[in-house]
VEXSE-432803 format. One line per 10 residues: number of its first residue (from 1); their letters; for each residue x, y, z of C-alpha. Coordinates in steps of 0.25 Angstrom, whole numbers, always signed. Example, Ala and Ser with C-alpha at 12.3 -4.5 7.8 and 13.67 -1.06 7.14 Angstrom:
<marros>
1 = as = +49,-18,+31  +55,-4,+29
</marros>
This chain:
<marros>
1 = msaiawiavg = -407,+799,-277  -397,+793,-267  -402,+791,-253  -392,+804,-248  -396,+812,-259  -411,+809,-253  -407,+811,-240  -401,+825,-243  -414,+828,-251  -421,+825,-238
11 = slaawgwlll = -411,+833,-230  -413,+847,-239  -429,+843,-239  -427,+846,-223  -419,+856,-225  -428,+864,-232  -439,+862,-221  -430,+866,-211  -428,+878,-219  -442,+882,-220
21 = gqgffwrtdq = -449,+875,-212  -443,+875,-199  -447,+888,-194  -435,+895,-200  -429,+889,-189  -414,+892,-196  -417,+908,-194  -412,+917,-184  -421,+928,-183  -428,+923,-170
31 = rlprragpph = -425,+935,-161  -432,+943,-150  -445,+947,-156  -448,+962,-156  -451,+968,-144  -453,+980,-136  -449,+984,-121  -463,+982,-112  -467,+992,-104  -465,+985,-92
41 = wprvavvvpa = -452,+976,-91  -456,+963,-83  -447,+957,-72  -438,+946,-76  -430,+935,-68  -419,+931,-76  -416,+916,-72  -402,+909,-76  -398,+895,-70  -384,+893,-70
51 = rdeahvlpvs = -377,+879,-66  -362,+881,-67  -362,+893,-75  -352,+903,-68  -344,+903,-82  -354,+909,-90  -362,+919,-79  -350,+929,-82  -355,+932,-97  -370,+929,-94
61 = lpsllaqdyp = -375,+934,-81  -369,+948,-83  -377,+949,-95  -390,+946,-88  -388,+955,-76  -385,+965,-86  -398,+965,-94  -403,+980,-96  -419,+974,-90  -428,+986,-89
71 = gdaevvlvdd = -436,+978,-80  -433,+971,-66  -424,+958,-68  -415,+949,-60  -407,+937,-64  -407,+923,-56  -397,+914,-58  -399,+899,-52  -386,+893,-50  -390,+880,-51
81 = gstdgtaeva = -379,+872,-43  -367,+876,-49  -353,+874,-45  -345,+885,-52  -349,+897,-44  -361,+902,-53  -369,+908,-43  -357,+915,-37  -353,+919,-51  -368,+923,-53
91 = rklaadcrgl = -368,+932,-41  -354,+939,-42  -357,+943,-58  -371,+948,-52  -363,+957,-43  -353,+962,-54  -364,+966,-64  -374,+972,-55  -386,+970,-65  -399,+962,-63
101 = pltvtrpgep = -402,+954,-48  -396,+942,-48  -400,+932,-40  -393,+917,-39  -400,+905,-34  -396,+891,-33  -409,+879,-32  -405,+867,-26  -404,+854,-34  -414,+851,-44
111 = epgwtgklwa = -426,+843,-42  -427,+830,-50  -433,+833,-64  -427,+846,-66  -418,+846,-78  -407,+856,-82  -408,+871,-79  -423,+870,-74  -419,+868,-60  -413,+881,-60
121 = lrhgiglara = -422,+888,-68  -433,+884,-59  -426,+889,-46  -422,+901,-54  -437,+904,-60  -443,+901,-46  -433,+912,-40  -436,+922,-51  -452,+921,-51  -452,+926,-36
131 = repefllltd = -447,+938,-42  -460,+938,-50  -454,+941,-64  -462,+942,-76  -450,+935,-85  -440,+926,-83  -427,+926,-91  -422,+911,-91  -407,+911,-95  -395,+903,-96
141 = adiahepdsl = -383,+906,-87  -375,+906,-100  -383,+917,-107  -378,+931,-109  -389,+942,-112  -387,+956,-118  -391,+967,-109  -405,+967,-116  -408,+953,-117  -418,+954,-106
151 = relvaaavtn = -425,+966,-110  -426,+960,-124  -433,+948,-120  -442,+953,-110  -445,+962,-121  -449,+952,-131  -456,+945,-122  -467,+956,-119  -469,+961,-132  -472,+948,-137
161 = rldlvsqmar = -478,+943,-126  -468,+929,-125  -468,+920,-113  -454,+914,-117  -443,+922,-124  -431,+913,-127  -418,+917,-135  -408,+906,-140  -396,+912,-134  -384,+915,-143
171 = lrvasgwerl = -374,+903,-139  -358,+906,-140  -352,+902,-151  -338,+904,-150  -331,+890,-151  -330,+881,-164  -341,+872,-159  -349,+883,-153  -349,+889,-168  -353,+876,-174
181 = vvpafvyffa = -363,+869,-164  -369,+881,-158  -377,+889,-169  -382,+875,-174  -388,+872,-160  -398,+886,-161  -399,+882,-176  -405,+867,-172  -413,+874,-161  -419,+882,-170
191 = qlypfrrinr = -422,+871,-179  -430,+863,-167  -436,+875,-163  -440,+886,-173  -439,+900,-166  -450,+904,-176  -459,+892,-173  -457,+895,-157  -461,+909,-158  -473,+907,-166
201 = egarttaaag = -485,+909,-156  -491,+895,-154  -480,+888,-161  -477,+874,-155  -461,+873,-157  -457,+879,-143  -442,+881,-138  -435,+891,-130  -419,+894,-127  -416,+890,-114
211 = gcvllradaa = -405,+902,-112  -415,+914,-113  -429,+912,-109  -438,+924,-106  -451,+917,-98  -463,+926,-93  -464,+921,-79  -478,+919,-80  -477,+910,-93  -466,+901,-86
221 = eragvpevir = -476,+899,-73  -488,+895,-83  -478,+886,-91  -473,+879,-76  -457,+883,-81  -449,+877,-77  -456,+866,-68  -463,+861,-82  -451,+859,-89  -441,+855,-78
231 = haviddvsla = -439,+842,-84  -433,+847,-97  -421,+846,-103  -422,+856,-114  -428,+867,-105  -429,+879,-114  -437,+872,-123  -447,+865,-114  -448,+879,-106  -453,+885,-120
241 = kavrrsggri = -463,+874,-122  -467,+875,-107  -471,+891,-111  -478,+889,-124  -486,+877,-117  -491,+887,-107  -495,+896,-117  -483,+905,-118  -478,+913,-131  -463,+911,-133
251 = wlglaervds = -452,+915,-142  -438,+911,-145  -426,+916,-153  -412,+918,-153  -405,+930,-146  -399,+940,-148  -396,+945,-135  -393,+932,-128  -381,+923,-128  -374,+912,-122
261 = vrpyprladl = -361,+912,-115  -359,+897,-114  -347,+892,-121  -348,+877,-128  -334,+877,-133  -332,+862,-135  -342,+854,-144  -344,+845,-132  -350,+858,-125  -361,+860,-135
271 = wrmvsrsaya = -362,+844,-137  -367,+845,-122  -376,+856,-124  -383,+849,-137  -385,+836,-130  -390,+840,-115  -403,+841,-123  -403,+836,-136  -409,+823,-133  -419,+830,-125
281 = qlrhnplvla = -423,+839,-136  -428,+825,-143  -435,+820,-131  -425,+810,-128  -433,+803,-140  -424,+791,-149  -433,+793,-161  -432,+807,-160  -416,+807,-158  -417,+797,-170
291 = gtvaglalvy = -425,+807,-178  -417,+819,-174  -402,+811,-179  -409,+808,-193  -415,+822,-194  -402,+829,-191  -394,+819,-200  -404,+821,-212  -405,+838,-211  -390,+841,-206
301 = lappvalvag = -382,+829,-209  -387,+824,-224  -384,+836,-230  -370,+837,-231  -368,+822,-231  -377,+823,-243  -369,+833,-249  -356,+825,-248  -362,+813,-252  -367,+818,-264
311 = vlggdaaaaw = -355,+826,-270  -345,+813,-268  -357,+804,-271  -360,+812,-284  -376,+812,-278  -379,+827,-282  -394,+825,-276  -388,+821,-263  -377,+833,-265  -386,+844,-268
321 = agglawavma = -397,+841,-259  -387,+840,-246  -382,+850,-251  -392,+860,-252  -397,+854,-238  -383,+858,-231  -385,+873,-237  -399,+874,-232  -396,+869,-220  -382,+878,-219
331 = gtylpmlryy = -392,+890,-223  -400,+887,-212  -389,+889,-201  -383,+902,-208  -393,+911,-200  -389,+903,-185  -375,+905,-188  -377,+919,-192  -384,+921,-178  -372,+915,-171
341 = rqplvlaptl = -362,+924,-180  -355,+910,-186  -349,+910,-198  -359,+905,-209  -350,+895,-214  -353,+886,-201  -367,+883,-209  -364,+872,-216  -358,+865,-204  -371,+863,-198
351 = pftallyllm = -372,+848,-202  -359,+845,-194  -366,+854,-181  -379,+844,-184  -372,+832,-183  -367,+836,-169  -379,+839,-164  -386,+826,-169  -373,+819,-162  -376,+827,-150
361 = tvdsavqhyr = -392,+824,-149  -386,+808,-151  -378,+811,-139  -388,+817,-130  -397,+805,-133  -387,+796,-129  -383,+803,-116  -399,+803,-113  -398,+788,-114  -385,+787,-106
371 = grgaawkgrt = -394,+793,-96  -387,+806,-93  -398,+814,-100  -398,+829,-102  -389,+838,-91  -387,+853,-87  -375,+858,-80  -371,+844,-75  -384,+839,-72  -390,+827,-79
381 = yarpqpapes = -404,+824,-81  -407,+809,-86  -418,+809,-92  -427,+820,-91  -443,+821,-92  -452,+829,-100  -458,+839,-92  -472,+837,-89  -482,+846,-98  -487,+858,-93
</marros>
């Protein structure tokens, strides 16, 4: 066989393993587990870090304030140095909604060593703990919740004795680039962190989705959160690891009642979202970066290249192996497209989207070595150091 045929066969073998051996990552059936209303609804404090979020708060914040929760709950919004009137917008929305009580607070400038929104979370969690809640709901300012979202999250945590319940919010898919890139973003995340594996007790694979995390307050204290993860760029995964290391039980799945309203109308917007933390995900390791690029090329780019080359060059083995690998790839993408209510004809475009992600990852590494590092809302953290082990 030709070299391109062998590469295509290797890609097909990789897809056979991904289909059956990677925790069935491509399935979208990990939703909130069975649950029942507890006899006593615990007190909950909702902590929302917000930096220059005045444009999304009118859609997201009223959904939090309007939560139909049978127990005591309140919302703490941390205005983290906003310059667009975030705090004023939040107070006006609270006055108009007349729902859950809202506290708006503003911390000082971050101390050295704190990354991203974790400084805001530290301040918000500290303020919330004074109310002695049993649970903390950590949710981003762009996340909109259905009226029963909090009730269902708490019921799932109490019924299944979970310390952390996290849902991957359904991201917005309105623009053409969002349709092309966003479902693939969640697909790749699930491939890296298969939800089924995470949800097995005692599993080593650990992750969370930072937009919606329900956390037991005592589990947070036991894990040393947020101080123990203050250096983390990928704060949601680091949070889940800290909770599991301290003996906590975690669960992660796709959301049914939680949606992100943040728009990403241009490719540049999505590019920044991915490249901000892509190289941090690879632990800033050039060898891991090289392996990731090679792996993406073999798994996602080789099948269509082999199919086209095989057809044009009369290489039947390359064409068949490439075509089969591409078909398996597209088939595993269909459930995610259904979840996002997108046309299934987008499934064969996954190699092109994977190429974009490959370039975003390389760009993330380039920015790191140029000294720009990770950034969050206008703050740059040149070379984040790993958090100390607890």
